[in-house]
C-alpha positions in Angstrom: -75.8 -26.0 67.1 -77.5 -22.7 66.2 -79.8 -22.5 63.2 -78.9 -19.3 61.3 -81.6 -20.0 58.6 -84.4 -19.6 61.2 -82.8 -16.3 62.4 -82.4 -15.0 58.9 -86.0 -16.0 58.1 -87.3 -14.1 61.2 -85.2 -11.0 60.4 -86.5 -11.0 56.8 -90.1 -11.2 58.0 -89.8 -8.3 60.5 -90.2 -5.5 58.0 -93.2 -7.2 56.5 -94.8 -7.7 59.9 -94.1 -4.1 60.8 -95.7 -2.8 57.5 -98.7 -5.0 58.0 -99.2 -3.6 61.5 -98.8 -0.1 60.1 -101.3 -0.7 57.4 -103.8 -2.1 60.0 -103.4 1.1 62.1 -103.8 3.4 59.1 -106.9 1.4 58.1 -108.4 1.6 61.6 -107.8 5.4 61.7 -109.3 5.7 58.3 -112.4 3.8 59.4 -112.7 5.9 62.5 -112.4 9.1 60.4 -114.9 7.8 57.8 -117.3 6.8 60.6 -117.1 10.3 62.1 -118.0 12.4 59.0 -121.0 14.6 59.9 -123.3 16.1 57.3 -123.9 19.8 58.1 -127.5 21.0 57.9 -128.9 24.2 59.2 -132.2 26.1 58.4 -130.3 29.4 58.9 -128.7 29.1 55.5 -130.2 28.1 52.2 -130.9 24.4 51.6 -128.8 22.7 49.0 -130.5 23.1 45.5 -129.1 19.8 44.2 -127.8 16.4 45.3 -125.3 17.7 47.8 -125.2 19.0 51.4 -124.4 22.4 52.9 -121.1 20.8 54.0 -119.2 18.1 55.8 -117.4 18.1 59.1 -114.6 15.6 59.9 -111.8 15.8 62.4 -112.5 19.4 63.3 -112.4 20.5 59.6 -115.4 22.0 57.9 -115.8 21.7 54.2 -118.6 23.9 53.1 -120.3 23.7 49.8 -120.3 26.8 47.7 -122.8 29.4 48.9 -124.7 31.6 46.5 -126.7 34.7 47.6 -130.0 32.9 48.3 -132.2 34.2 51.1 -132.6 31.2 53.5 -136.3 32.0 54.1 -137.5 32.6 50.6 -135.0 30.6 48.6 -134.8 33.6 46.2 -131.7 35.4 45.0 -131.0 38.3 47.4 -129.8 41.5 45.7 -129.0 42.6 42.2 -125.5 44.1 42.7 -122.3 42.3 43.5 -122.1 44.1 46.8 -125.6 43.0 47.9 -125.1 39.4 46.7 -121.7 39.1 48.4 -123.2 40.4 51.7 -125.8 37.6 51.5 -123.2 35.0 50.6 -121.2 36.0 53.7 -124.3 35.8 55.9 -125.0 32.3 54.6 -121.4 31.2 55.2 -121.5 32.6 58.7 -124.7 30.7 59.4 -123.3 27.4 58.3 -120.1 27.9 60.3 -122.1 29.0 63.4 -124.3 25.9 63.2 -121.0 23.9 63.8 -119.7 26.2 66.5 -117.2 28.0 64.2 -116.6 31.5 63.1 -115.4 33.4 60.0 -112.0 33.8 61.8 -111.5 30.0 61.6 -111.7 29.9 57.8 -108.5 28.6 56.4 -109.3 28.8 52.6 -111.9 30.1 50.3 -112.6 29.5 46.7 -114.5 32.4 45.0 -116.3 32.3 41.7 -117.2 35.5 39.9 -119.2 35.7 36.7 -117.1 38.8 35.8 -113.7 40.0 36.9 -115.1 43.5 36.5 -116.8 42.8 39.9 -113.5 41.9 41.6 -112.8 45.1 43.4 -116.4 45.5 44.7 -116.5 41.9 45.7 -113.2 42.3 47.6 -114.6 45.4 49.5 -117.4 43.3 51.0 -115.3 40.1 51.3 -112.6 41.9 53.3 -115.0 43.0 56.0 -115.9 39.4 56.7 -112.4 37.9 56.5 -110.0 40.2 58.4 -107.9 37.1 59.2 -107.2 36.9 55.4 -107.5 33.1 54.8 -105.9 31.5 51.8 -108.0 32.2 48.6 -108.5 31.4 45.0 -110.7 33.6 42.9 -111.7 32.8 39.4 -114.0 34.0 36.7 -116.6 31.5 35.5 -119.1 31.7 32.6 -122.2 31.2 34.6 -123.4 30.3 38.1 -126.7 28.7 39.4 -129.7 31.0 39.3 -127.7 33.5 37.3 -126.0 34.9 40.5 -122.9 37.0 40.3 -120.7 35.1 42.8 -120.3 31.9 44.8 -117.9 31.2 47.7 -116.9 27.8 49.2 -115.0 27.5 52.4 -112.7 25.2 54.4 -112.5 26.0 58.1 -111.0 24.4 61.2 -112.9 24.5 64.4 -110.5 22.4 66.4 
């Protein structure tokens, strides 16, 4: 005689076993990803001025910390105008990307911080030269930025 109770018990357990296996696989992938996070560090861009890094790289994605217009050699603010400062910011971003084998064309998203929206048009003139691929972007006005600079830009890129 066939024991239907055992069969029903096995069938009821299958979804639980499947979910446990799925959770194990996701956890393993998560651990692999977490173990493959690289801290980005290059002397060709300004060193971090606080308890953070120039960025992180994981799974081909680059998450760059905000860049301000610091000269990487002197550590001083480069330029007084929004145009001069934006040029230096873009050079710093390019240097960090290049240190990881990426280019400005691989930028997916930027977040831009300006101390005055009166600088928006001038900022865009310089910004547009460096990002002809037109990545996604947010641009907001903030009350103040480190070292009294006029702008800061952070970037997410994908190098593949």
